C-alpha positions in Angstrom: -35.5 -4.2 16.5 -34.5 -6.0 19.6 -31.3 -8.0 19.6 -30.5 -11.1 21.6 -27.9 -10.9 24.4 -24.3 -11.9 23.4 -23.8 -15.6 23.8 -21.9 -16.7 26.9 -18.2 -17.1 25.9 -16.8 -20.5 26.2 -16.4 -21.5 29.8 -12.7 -22.2 29.5 -10.2 -19.7 28.2 -9.6 -21.7 25.0 -11.9 -21.2 22.0 -12.1 -23.8 19.3 -12.5 -23.1 15.6 -16.0 -24.5 15.6 -17.0 -22.1 18.5 -15.4 -19.2 16.7 -17.2 -19.9 13.4 -20.5 -19.9 15.3 -19.6 -16.6 17.0 -18.6 -15.1 13.6 -21.9 -16.2 12.1 -24.0 -14.6 14.9 -21.9 -11.5 14.7 -22.7 -11.1 11.0 -26.4 -11.3 11.9 -25.8 -8.7 14.6 -24.2 -6.3 12.1 -27.2 -6.6 9.8 -29.6 -5.8 12.7 -31.5 -9.0 12.4 -33.1 -10.8 15.3 -30.9 -13.6 16.6 -27.6 -11.9 16.1 -25.1 -11.2 18.9 -22.0 -9.0 19.1 -18.7 -11.0 19.4 -17.3 -10.2 22.8 -14.3 -12.4 23.6 -12.3 -10.8 26.3 -9.2 -12.6 27.8 -9.7 -15.7 25.7 -7.1 -17.9 24.0 -7.8 -17.7 20.2 -4.3 -18.5 19.1 -3.8 -20.3 15.8 -7.4 -19.9 14.7 -8.6 -18.6 11.3 -10.6 -15.4 11.0 -9.9 -15.3 7.2 -12.4 -13.1 5.3 -14.6 -12.6 8.4 -16.4 -9.4 9.1 -15.9 -8.7 12.9 -16.4 -5.0 12.8 -17.2 -3.6 16.3 -16.2 -6.9 18.0 -14.3 -6.8 21.3 -11.2 -9.0 21.8 -9.7 -7.1 24.8 -6.8 -8.9 26.4 -7.1 -12.0 24.2 -4.4 -14.2 22.7 -4.5 -13.9 18.9 -0.9 -15.0 18.2 -0.4 -16.9 15.0 -4.0 -16.3 13.9 -5.1 -15.8 10.3 -6.9 -12.5 10.2 -6.2 -11.9 6.5 -8.7 -10.4 4.0 -11.2 -9.5 6.7 -13.1 -6.5 8.0 -12.4 -5.3 11.6 -13.7 -1.7 11.5 -13.8 -0.3 15.0 -12.8 -3.6 16.5 -11.1 -3.6 19.9 -7.8 -5.4 20.1 -6.8 -3.5 23.3 -4.0 -5.3 25.1 -4.2 -8.3 22.7 -1.3 -10.5 21.8 -1.2 -10.5 18.0 2.4 -11.7 17.6 3.1 -13.5 14.3 -0.5 -13.0 13.2 -1.3 -12.8 9.5 -3.2 -9.6 9.0 -2.6 -9.1 5.3 -5.0 -7.1 3.2 -7.5 -6.6 6.0 -9.4 -3.5 6.9 -8.7 -2.3 10.4 -10.1 1.2 10.0 -10.6 2.9 13.4 -9.6 -0.3 15.2 -8.2 0.0 18.8 -4.7 -1.6 19.0 -3.6 0.3 22.1 -1.2 -1.8 24.1 -1.3 -4.7 21.7 1.7 -6.8 21.0 2.0 -7.1 17.2 5.6 -8.3 17.2 6.4 -10.3 14.1 2.9 -9.7 12.7 2.4 -9.2 9.0 0.2 -6.3 8.0 1.2 -6.3 4.4 -1.4 -4.3 2.5 -3.6 -3.8 5.5 -5.6 -0.6 6.0 -5.2 1.0 9.5 -6.6 4.4 8.7 -7.5 6.2 11.9 -6.5 3.1 13.9 -5.1 3.7 17.4 -1.7 1.9 18.0 -0.5 4.1 20.8 1.6 2.8 23.7 -0.1 0.8 26.4 0.5 -2.0 28.9 0.3 -5.5 27.4 -1.5 -7.6 29.9 -2.1 -11.3 30.0 -4.3 -13.1 32.5 -2.4 -15.9 34.3 -3.7 -19.0 35.9 -3.6 -17.2 39.2 -5.6 -14.2 37.6 -2.5 -12.1 38.0 -2.0 -9.5 35.3 1.5 -9.6 33.9 3.2 -7.2 31.5 4.3 -9.3 28.5 5.4 -6.5 26.1 9.1 -6.0 26.9 10.3 -9.5 26.3 8.3 -9.8 23.1 9.8 -6.7 21.6 13.3 -7.8 22.3 13.0 -10.9 20.2 10.6 -10.0 17.3 10.1 -7.5 14.6 6.8 -6.0 13.7 6.1 -6.0 10.0 4.1 -3.2 8.4 5.7 -3.5 5.0 3.4 -2.3 2.2 0.6 -1.5 4.6 -1.7 1.5 4.2 -1.6 3.5 7.4 -2.9 6.8 6.2 -4.0 9.2 9.0 -3.2 6.5 11.6 -2.4 7.4 15.1 0.8 5.8 16.2 1.6 8.2 19.0 3.7 6.7 21.7 4.1 3.5 19.9 7.0 1.2 20.8 8.1 0.1 17.3 11.9 -0.1 17.5 13.3 -2.0 14.5 9.8 -2.3 12.9 9.6 -2.7 9.1 7.5 0.0 7.4 9.2 -0.4 4.0 7.0 0.5 1.0 4.1 1.5 3.4 1.8 4.4 2.9 2.1 6.5 6.1 1.0 9.8 4.6 -0.5 12.0 7.3 0.3 9.6 10.0 0.7 10.9 13.6 3.7 9.3 15.3 4.4 11.6 18.2 6.8 10.7 21.0 7.2 7.2 19.6 10.2 4.8 19.8 11.2 4.0 16.2 14.9 3.4 16.8 16.3 1.4 13.8 12.9 1.2 12.1 13.0 0.6 8.3 10.9 3.0 6.2 12.7 2.5 2.9 10.4 3.5 0.0 7.6 4.5 2.3 5.3 7.5 1.8 5.8 9.7 4.8 4.4 12.9 3.4 2.8 15.2 6.0 3.6 12.6 8.7 4.1 14.1 12.2 7.1 12.6 14.0 7.3 15.3 16.7 9.4 14.0 19.7 9.9 10.6 18.1 13.2 8.7 18.4 14.3 8.0 14.8 17.9 7.2 15.6 19.5 4.7 13.2 16.2 4.5 11.2 16.3 3.9 7.5 14.4 6.4 5.4 16.1 5.8 2.1 14.0 6.8 -1.0 11.1 7.8 1.2 8.6 10.7 0.5 9.2 13.2 3.3 7.5 16.3 1.8 5.6 18.2 4.5 6.8 15.8 7.2 7.3 17.2 10.7 10.5 16.2 12.4 10.4 18.6 15.3 12.4 17.6 18.4 13.2 14.2 16.9 16.3 12.2 17.7 17.9 11.7 14.2 21.4 10.4 15.0 22.3 7.8 12.4 19.1 8.5 10.4 19.5 7.6 6.7 17.6 9.8 4.3 19.6 9.1 1.1 17.4 9.6 -2.0 14.5 10.9 0.0 12.1 13.4 -1.5 11.9 16.4 0.8 10.7 20.0 0.7 14.3 21.0 0.1 14.7 18.6 -2.9 15.8 20.5 -6.0 13.0 19.9 -8.4 12.1 22.0 -11.5 8.7 23.6 -10.9 6.0 23.4 -13.5 5.3 27.1 -13.0 8.8 27.9 -14.3 7.7 26.8 -17.8 5.9 30.2 -18.1 3.0 28.7 -20.1 -0.2 27.0 -19.0 -0.7 23.3 -19.6 -3.4 24.1 -22.2 -1.0 26.3 -24.2 1.8 23.7 -24.0 -0.7 20.9 -25.1 -1.9 23.1 -28.0 1.7 23.2 -29.3 2.0 19.5 -28.6 -1.1 18.7 -30.6 0.2 20.6 -33.6 3.5 18.7 -33.3 1.6 15.4 -33.4 -0.7 16.4 -36.3 2.2 17.5 -38.5 4.6 14.7 -37.5 6.9 17.1 -35.9 7.0 19.8 -38.6 5.1 22.3 -36.6 4.5 22.8 -32.9 6.6 21.6 -30.1 6.6 18.2 -28.3 5.5 18.6 -24.7 8.6 17.8 -22.6 8.0 17.6 -18.8 11.3 15.8 -18.1 12.5 16.5 -14.5 9.4 18.6 -13.7 7.5 18.4 -10.5 3.9 17.8 -11.5 2.4 17.1 -8.1 0.6 20.4 -7.8 -0.8 20.6 -11.3 -4.6 20.4 -11.0 -6.9 18.2 -13.0 -3.9 16.7 -14.8 -5.8 13.5 -15.6 -8.4 15.5 -17.6 -5.9 16.3 -20.4 -4.8 14.1 -23.3 -1.1 13.5 -22.7 -0.5 11.2 -25.7 3.1 11.0 -26.8 4.5 13.4 -24.2 8.0 13.2 -22.9 8.5 13.1 -19.2 11.7 11.5 -18.2 12.4 11.7 -14.5 9.3 13.7 -13.8 7.4 13.6 -10.5 3.7 12.7 -10.6 3.5 11.5 -7.0 -0.1 10.9 -5.8 -1.7 12.4 -8.8 -5.2 11.4 -9.9 -4.7 10.1 -13.4 -7.7 7.9 -13.6 -8.7 7.3 -17.2 -5.8 9.5 -18.5 -4.6 9.2 -22.2 -0.9 8.5 -22.0 -0.3 6.4 -25.1 3.1 6.3 -26.7 4.6 8.5 -23.9 8.2 8.5 -22.8 8.0 8.2 -19.0 11.3 6.5 -18.1 12.5 7.0 -14.5 9.4 9.0 -13.5 7.8 8.7 -10.1 4.2 7.6 -10.0 4.0 6.3 -6.5 0.5 6.3 -5.0 -1.0 7.5 -8.3 -4.5 6.6 -9.4 -4.1 5.2 -12.9 -7.2 3.0 -13.0 -8.7 2.8 -16.6 -5.6 4.7 -17.9 -4.6 4.2 -21.5 -0.8 3.7 -21.5 -0.5 1.6 -24.7 2.9 1.7 -26.2 4.5 3.8 -23.5 7.9 3.5 -22.1 8.2 3.3 -18.3 11.7 1.9 -17.9 13.0 2.1 -14.3 9.9 4.1 -13.3 8.8 4.1 -9.7 5.2 2.8 -9.6 5.0 1.4 -6.1 1.4 1.3 -4.6 0.0 2.8 -7.9 -3.5 1.7 -8.8 -3.6 0.4 -12.4 -7.0 -1.4 -12.0 -8.5 -2.0 -15.5 -5.6 0.0 -17.1 -4.6 -0.7 -20.7 -0.8 -1.3 -20.9 -0.9 -3.4 -24.0 1.0 -2.8 -27.3 0.1 -0.3 -30.0 -0.3 -1.9 -33.4 0.9 -0.3 -36.6 0.2 -1.7 -40.1 3.3 -2.0 -42.3 3.3 -1.6 -46.1 4.0 -5.3 -46.6 0.8 -6.1 -44.7 2.5 -7.1 -41.5 1.8 -5.5 -38.1 4.5 -3.8 -35.9 3.9 -3.8 -32.2 5.1 -0.9 -30.0 5.1 -2.6 -26.7 4.8 -1.1 -23.2 8.3 -1.2 -21.7 8.4 -1.6 -17.9 11.9 -3.0 -17.7 13.4 -2.4 -14.2 10.3 -0.6 -13.0 9.3 -0.7 -9.3 5.8 -2.1 -9.1 5.9 -3.3 -5.5 2.4 -3.4 -4.0 0.9 -2.0 -7.2 -2.8 -2.8 -8.0 -3.1 -4.3 -11.5 -6.4 -6.1 -11.2 -8.0 -6.7 -14.6 -5.1 -4.7 -16.3 -4.2 -5.5 -19.9 -0.5 -6.2 -20.1 -0.4 -8.2 -23.3 3.0 -8.2 -24.9 4.4 -5.9 -22.1 8.1 -5.9 -21.4 8.7 -6.5 -17.7 12.3 -7.6 -17.8 13.7 -7.2 -14.3 10.6 -5.4 -13.0 9.9 -5.7 -9.2 6.3 -7.0 -8.8 6.7 -8.1 -5.2 3.3 -8.2 -3.5 1.6 -6.7 -6.6 -2.1 -7.6 -7.2 -2.3 -9.2 -10.6 -5.7 -10.8 -10.2 -7.3 -11.5 -13.6 -4.5 -9.6 -15.3 -3.9 -10.3 -19.0 -0.2 -11.1 -19.3 -0.3 -13.1 -22.5 3.1 -13.0 -24.3 4.5 -10.6 -21.7 8.3 -10.8 -21.1 8.9 -11.5 -17.4 12.5 -12.4 -17.7 14.2 -11.6 -14.4 11.1 -10.1 -12.9 10.6 -10.4 -9.1 7.2 -11.9 -8.3 7.6 -12.6 -4.6 4.1 -12.9 -3.0 2.4 -11.4 -6.1 -1.2 -12.4 -6.4 -1.7 -13.8 -9.9 -5.1 -15.5 -9.3 -6.9 -15.8 -12.6 -4.1 -14.2 -14.6 -3.8 -15.1 -18.3 -0.2 -16.3 -18.9 -0.3 -18.0 -22.3 2.9 -17.3 -24.2 4.5 -15.5 -21.2 8.3 -15.5 -21.2 9.6 -16.4 -17.7 12.8 -17.6 -16.1 13.1 -21.3 -16.0 
């Protein structure tokens, strides 16, 4: 079906919100392949301070445009060109930038919290701005001296950051697994808590960077500058972890003994104890019933535990970062001081187990998440009734439509948590 030609961009360099809204509307028609649509092509335009919130501008072209202080949050920009754009201080939270072209873009001071830049191209390039005399000027250097790029909590899996100039950038709690960051300038960058597994840092300057508590398994640090690099508490290939294979029995055998232990109230069989064990390579772990297991300080990093049965389990201090725990049954379990950053608990059941007492009363065995790290965790539609969340860090967590009735949130950190539609009746919180 024939499509109309793109509308002529505004004659002046400045675009108004009304003009942008019209362009976004026609671009949506273009994406659907309907007559009357037109691709958004806005090269070398002034779009600063405008709102693109929730817009779908996939395949649009903003080459060389000013997008500083714009609101691009919660939108779709698949394959969009931001080549040589100024995105300083833009709000890009929770948006999808898959395969977007950011080469040479200034994103100093921008917030990409929770954004998805999978396969996006953020390599080094010249940042150009069109002056009144139509002279192209390099604006990158001064911007980088005065601002910090914020990638905290972003999902940058398989992203190409080769040659990026990102000194002092904040990648804390971000998922950078499989990212390519060759020959980049990352001096003084903050990666604390980030997932850097299988990341390729070949030839990159990491001097004075902070990689405390990161995941560095499989990471390539060949020919890197590491003077002053802090890797305290990082999980590496050389970390001393107890291997599951060393238990000398299959998981099925261990669970058979565990089932007997449960059925006889501990008289027969043996409770499954995975404390301190590295469970990352155990296949199909989520297919087993793990009710009442003990796994203190175990490592379940990135495991697919969707729908798993983990009721009444002792999981204190275990590492569940980047795990899939959607629809999981964790009723009555203890997860004190567990690391659950970026874990997906969508529709999970973390409510209390109820036990009838001889006097007719009911005793609740509550889920205990005291001191747990739930930064950037997805808890949409999760059931957290009566949960103990004392001192838990829920910064930037998604708690949309979450049931938190009667939960204890004393001392919990809720900075920038999304609690839209959450049920909070009877919740205990700091005054």
